[in-house]
N, C-alpha and C positions, 0 to 999 in steps of 0.2 A: 337883426330883427327882420321878420318877413314883411314883404309888401302887402298892403291891404288898406282897409278903411279903419278908422278909429271908432270904437264902440265902447263906451263907458271906460275910457282911459286904458283900454286894452286893445292891441291890434287884432283885427279879424280879417278874414279873406273869404271870397266866394269863388265858386267854380261851376259854371254851366258846361255840360257835355252832351253830345249826341253819340250814342254807341250802337252802330249797326253790327249785327252778326248775320253773315250771309254764307252759310255752309254749302249751299248749292248741291245738296244731296238729292233733294226732290224739288218739284216746282213749288214756289211760294213758301219756302221754309225759312224765310227771313224773320229775324226778331230785332226790334228797335227799342232803345231805351233813351229817355231824356232824364238827365240827372242834374240836380241843383245841390251843390254842397256848400256848407258853411263851416269855416274853421274859426275857433276862438282860442287865441294863444294866451294861456294863463301865465306861463313862465317861459317865454320864448318858444323854441321848438321842443323843449324838454317836456313840457306839460301842455297839452292842448286838447280841447273838446271838439269833436268833429260830428257833424250831422249831415246826412244825405237824404234827399227825397228823390225817388226813382219812379218814373212812370214808364211801363213797358207795354208794348203791343206786338202781336204776332199774327201774321197772315196765315201761317200754318195752323195755329190753334183756332183761328176763325173758320178755316175750312174743315178742321177736325176737332169739334167741340169735346170729344171724349178725353182729350189731353188737358182740359181745364179752360179757365177763362182766357179770352184772347187779349184783354186789357186788365192790367192790375197795377197797384201802387204799393210802394214800400217806403218806410222810414227807417233809417239805420243810424244809430247813435254809437259813438266810440269815444273812449277816453284813452289818449295816447300818452304813455309815460316812458321816458328814456332815462336809464340810470347806468 
């Protein structure tokens, strides 16, 4: 059984991450993302529900607004089934 906290008699886990992307092709082309993920294990690792919140900011997009917003948020939900 995976490590984590107990939530409604089912194991759950959380995962914070900082993900920098620094391609260095042009000045200030870095992109940074902060991610908070939660996993809810329904039947061990065979069936689990995963949710991620991602906040991303880009200095390149701040300097070049024609490419879109320089700050944006995403919520990603997944159901993982192994058979």
